[in-house]
N, C-alpha and C positions, 0 to 999 in steps of 0.2 A: 485427864490423864489416867491411864489404867495402871494401877500399882499393886504389887504383891505386898500385902501387909503382914508382917511378922512382928508381934508386939515387942520382942526382944531386940529388934533391929531398927535403928533410926539412921537415915531416913528410909522410907519404904523403897523397894526396888521396882522399877518400871517393868511391866510385862513386855517380853520380847517375842520370840516365836511361840506358837501354840501347836504342839504336836499331839495327835490323838491316835489311840490304838483301837482298832475294831476287832470284834470277835475274840475277846480275851477271856471270856468265861464260857465254859462248855455248854451250860444250860441256856445261855443267851444265844449261842450259835444254833442250838436246836430249836429255840422258839422262833428264830428268824429263818429257819430252813436253809441255813448255809452249811458250808464244809469247814471242819476244823483246820485252821491254817498251819502250815509247816514253819512259817516265820511270821513275825508280827506284821499285821496289816496297818499301814501308816497313812494317815491323812492329816491335813492341817486346817486350822480355822483362822480367819483374819482377826485382828485385834478389836475390831468394832463389835465382836460378839461378847466381849467381857462386860459383865455387870457384877454387882456385889450384894452382900447380905442386905435384905430389905428392898432390893430392886424389883423391876418389873420385866417379865418375859413378854415381849410383844408378839402376839400371834398374827402372822402376816396374812393378808387377804389372798395371797398366791397359794396358800396351802390349807387343806381341810383336815389334815391329820398330823399335828405337831406332837411329837413324843418326848418324854423325859428319859434321860439315861444318867443315873447317878454314878460318880466315879471318884476313886482316889486320885489326887493330883499331886505330882512331885514337882517342886520348883528347883531349878538348877541355880547353884550359887557361884560357880566358877567355870572358866572356859576349859573345854576338854575335847580331844579328838582321839578316836580309837581307844576308848577307855576300857580297861579290863574289868570284868565282872567283880573281881575281888576288891577293886578300888572304887566301884560305882558310888557307894554310899558317901565317899568323901566329896562328891560333887553336888550333893543334895543340900539345898539351903533350908528346905522345910517341906512339910506335907499339909495338904488341905483337902477340901471337898470341891468338886465341880459337877455341873450338870451339862452333859453334852445334849443340847436341845436339837432335835432333828425333824425336819419336814419330811415325814416318812413317805408320803405319796409322791413327792418330788424325787426323793432318793430312789424309790421303786421304779419310777418311770425312767430315770436316768440309767439305772442298772439294766433295765429291759432293752434299752437302745444302745447299750455299750458305751455310754457317755460318762464323763466325770460327774461326781455328785457334790461338788464343793458348794453349790448354791443351797442344797438341802441342809447343809451344816453351818452355813455362813451368814445367815440373816443377823441383823443387829439384835443384840441381847441374847444370842443363842449359846452363851457360855458363862453362866453364873459361877462365881467362885467365892469361897469362904476366906477367912483369915487363914494364915499358914502358921504351923508350929514346928520348932526345930526337931530334927530326927530323934534326938535323945529323949524327947517326950514320949516316945513309943517303945514299948518293950520289944515288940517284933512286928514290923510293918507288914510282914507276910502272914500275919494272923490277926487281922483287925476286922470287926464287923462294920458293915456299911449298909445304910438303910435310907429309904426315901418314902415319905408319906405324902399323900394328896388329900387335903381336907380331913386330916387325922386318920386316914385309912392307909395302912401299909401296902405299898405297891411293889417295892423292891427291897429285898433283904438278903444280903450275901456276905461273903467273907473273902478277904484278899488272898487267903490260902487257896481259893478256887481259881486263881488266875492261871491261865495256860503259860504265860510268860511273866515272870516276876519282875519287880522294879529294876533290879540290877541287870537282868537280861535285857530289858528294854533300853536302858541307858547304854549298855555295851553295843546293842544293835544299832540304835539311832546314831551313835557317835562314829560308826563306821562310814556313814554317808554324810552326816552333818556335823559341823563343829558346834557343839553345845556351848551356850553362852549364858552368863548371868541374866536371870529374868525369863529364861525359857520355861515353859510349862509343859508337862507331859500328863495328859489325860490317859489313864491306864486301862480303860475299858469298863464295861458295865455288866453287872449281874442280870439275871433274868427278871422279867416283870415290867418291862417297858410298856408304856401305854399312853393313850391320847390325853392331852391337856385341853381343858375347856376354859372359856372366858370366866374369870372370877376364881379359878382354882388357887388354893393356898398350898404351897409346896414347902416341905421341911425335910432336909437331908441331915443325917448325923453320921459321925465316924467314931467308932470305938468308945472306950470308957472315958476318954478325954472330953466327951460330949462336945466335940467340935461340931458346930451346926451351921446350916445355911438355910435361910428363910427367904423365899421369893414368892411372887404372885404372877399369875398369867392373866393377861387382858388382850382383847382384840386391839390390834394396832390402830390408833386413831387415823381417820381419813382427813386429808388436808385439801 
């Protein structure tokens, strides 16, 4: 069972929907050669993508170019529809880290052909998440450093202040179309520096002064 773990809450909350935001950091938009969006670019991941601290990202044989994308993740704690930005924080159960793992070659091919790219985002293990911590643990969630290292080399290092759409804007926007429910996760986008994962890579992501961290490894998916 995929659970959102917040130490202060018992029992843990089961993961529900997984909403993800693309192109939410300008430098990442530029490195991908895209255009800055006028409104949030939304896609979803299936629940089978969730793994936890200490888990293994399985590199599938269908892709030769699997990338890491470290992200702040907001966990929703109560149901809401058409939520005002001013009230958005009331719906957040906690914040944590996530890695939006992406089969970049499959995504690129799908985009070229004008097709959806759910497969590129939806392989098993393609959404590692950390523990989550209550919002009051953070002085200002809109000014928190986020970092990812591969084999102790910094690959991504950004700040949530660089988001094009802040967390409250994302909640307000998503809730115009979807009823947000307890256990929903919002992956809020990634800073620049995304790059390829190799078999045996050790990945560590950290968030802010709280030293919230997420440690996973990448291995080739075993053949059966």
